[in-house]
N, C-alpha and C positions, 0 to 999 in steps of 0.2 A: 317248515315248509307246509303249504295248504294242502288239504286232501279232499278226496270226494265223500259228500254225505253216504254213498253207498257202501264205502267202506266201514263206516259206523252201522249202517242198518246190517250188515254181516255180522260185526260184533253182538249186536241185539239179538240176533237170531241164534247166536251161538249160546250167549246168555240164557235165553229163554228155554232151549231145548235141555239146559244142564239141569244137575239134581240141586243146585244150589237155591237157595233162598236170597232174594235181592232185598236189600234195605235202605230206606233212605238213613240220613245221619240221625233223624228225631228216632226213627223206630228202633235203631240200633243201641242207641243210649238209653231208650226206654227199656228193651226187652234185653239187652245184653246176652245175645246167643254165644255159645262155646266154640261152635264149629260149622261148617258146611256153610257159608255166608259169605256174600259180596256186598259191601257198602258202595253207592253208586254216588258219586258227586259231579258237579259240573261248577266251575267257576267262570260265571259271565263277566267277561273283562270289555267286551265291546261286542258290538254288531248283534242285539237282543233277536233279531228276527231269525239269527240262524239257531240260538238257543229252542226258539218255538219250534223249527222245524227238527231239530233233536227230539224234544220232548213229544211231538206227535208219532215219531219213529217208535220211542220208546212205549208211547200210549198203545199203539197197535200191537205190541208183543206182549201187553200186560205187564210192563214194566213200569215200577214208579221209582224215582231217585231226587236227589235236592240239588235245586239251582240257586247259587249265591251270586245274587246281584250288586255290583257296584253302586252305592248311592250317587253318582254323578249325572250330569246331562246325557242325554243320547244313550245312556245304558238302561237306566231304572225307567224303562218303558211301562207304565202301568197297565196299559191294555193287554202288552204282552205278558205280563208277569200274572194277570188275573187269567188270562186264557192258559198258561202252563199250569197254574193252581186249579183250574176247574177239571183238569185230568186226575187230578190225585197227587201231582208232586208236590214236593217240600218246597218251598220258597225259603231262603235264607238270606242274611244280609253280610256281603261281602266289605268288610268293613276296612277302612285305611284311614283313620281319624288321627294316628300318631304320623303319619306321613303329610296329612292335610296340616297338622298343627307344627310341622316342623320340630319334631321331636320333644315339645312341650306337654311331657305327663297330664298335668292336671287339665290343661285345657283340651288335650284329646279323651281324656275321659268325659268331660262334659259334651263334647261334640257328640260323642259314643251314645251318650243317653239320648240327646237331642233328635239325632238321626233315627235312631231305632224305634223312638216315639212317634216321630213323623210318618212313618213307614206304616205302623200300625193304625194311625188314624185314617188310612185310606181302606183299611179292611184286610191288610195282610198281618196275619199274626206270625210273628217271628219267634221259633222256639229255639233254633240254633244260628250260630254266627260262624264266619270263617274268615281269617286274616288274609288279606289282599298282600301281595309280594309285589316289590318294585325294585328298582336300582337305587331309590332314595333310603331303603331300609338300610344301606350300609353307612349312610349319614345319620339318619335318624333313629335307628334301631328297628327291631321287629314290630310289627304292629299288634302282636299279642302280648307284647309289654304292659299293655295298659291293664291287664288282668293281674299281673304280679305286683303293679303299682296300687291298685284298688283291690283289695284280696275280697271284696264283697260285691265286686261289681255284676257279677253273675245273678246274684240274688236282687240286687236293685233293680235289674231289667227284666227280672223274671225269664231266663231262658234256661234251657237244660244242659247247655254246652257249647263248647268251642268246638269246630272240626278238626283241629289239631291238637289242641289242650287236653282234650277229654277223650281222647284215643289212645289206647295202650299200643303204640307201635312196635313192642317188643314182641306182642303176640297176633299182629296182621302184617300181611305184606302190602306194601302201599306201589301202586302200580299207576303211574302218571305219565300224560304226553307231552308236558313241558318241554323235555329236551330235544323233540322232533323238531320244536320251532325255534329255541334257542342256539341251537349248533353248538352246545358246549362240550358235548363228548358225544363218543360212539360206543362207551362202555354199557353193557346191559345193565347194571347196578352200580350205585356207589354208596356209600356212607356219608351222609350230612350230617351237619349240626343245626339243628332248629331249637332255639333256647338252650335248655341245658340236657335236652334229651335228644341221645344218638337212637336214628331209625334208618333202615333200610329201603332206599326208595329205587324201585324197578323203573328206569326211564329209558326205554328202547328210542333207538335213532330213528327209526322211520316207522309210519303207521302200519306197514305189512309186518313190522316186528312185533308191534302191540297187538295185531290179529293172532299172530303166530304164538306169542307169549300167553295169550288169553286161551287160545285153543289148548295149549299145555296144562294151563290152569284148573281148565273144565274137564279136562280127561281124566281125573281122579276125584273123588268126592273126599269131604271132610276139611279142606283149606280154610283159611281165614284170610280173605283178600278186601282191598279197600282202593277202588278205581276212582282215579281223577281225570276227567276229560274235559276240554277248552272247546266250547262250541264255534268260536269264531273261526276256528281254522278249518272247518268241515264246510265246504261247499257244495251246493246242488248245482248249479248250472254248470257244464262243462266248459264252455268258453271263457266263464270268468274265473274256474278253475286253473286253466292255462295260461291265462292273463297273469293271474296272483302269483303263480309258479316262477313266471317269467320276470315279475316285477321282485319277487324275492331274491333269485339269483342275480340280477343286476345290483341289486341293493347290496350284497355280500360282495360282488366284486368292487364296488365303489368304495365300501368298505377298507378293502384291503388296500386298494390305491391310496386313500387317505392315510393309513396307516405306515405305508410304505414312503407317501411324501414326508408325513411327519420325522420317520426316522432319518431319512436324508437330510432333511432341514436340522435335525440334533448333531449328525455327524458333521455338518457345516460349519455349526457353532462352535462344537468341541475343537475342531480344527484351527477354527479361526482363534480361539481362546489359547490353544497351544503356542500359535504363531507369535500372540502377543506377549506370553511367558518368555518365549525364547530369543525376542528381539532384543539387541543390547540396548 
């Protein structure tokens, strides 16, 4: 579900008024604080201008966060990236090379090195990276697998860490908005398997729940939190927000209808097959 950017501004206001210290992923990995912190990260999967709007809001509240950009056309917008960087935010590489190489690990490692070097050549000094997730990872495996294949890759490309692999999820609570948009569950949290590490992921089913959850998080001091927000789902213009919500609802209904038709078709196939078997 798409939501108003004003809701995220309210979240930023809550965070800025709290006693928690806000870290980019790079800052966190360098300083390794023990408690009373929030790591704030954004995965820019699409619509980079919405990431810029979000970065402007954070900047107004004195918040610095990490923005991971996919290295694909229409997302890796150099002008937008440099504008966000100029505000003091960290820019990271949202890699998906195993997916791009269709599961070929040696080629995925080579492409990873090639792409990160290309990004650096335009003046963006990448210190941390973050794997992009997609449906194709069910076929090709997790993009993070390139680090298991090449144990020296982190040193080769001179980064200080990976946003999943270098965070101890046993000691932080991970809050993400991804389930708000994938409609996969209404549970407040679930335990997921990411690689070989189990971690608890708090995934509210609405943005209002995200606000309420963060409000509870900030009501007491001493916690350890890692928040992941996807800018493409936060829209400034009210009319566009209404259109996107209607489109999202229509898409869901169409998907239900397609699944229903597929089920009916399978039933007809089964019935026909049974008739063929029972015929003398």
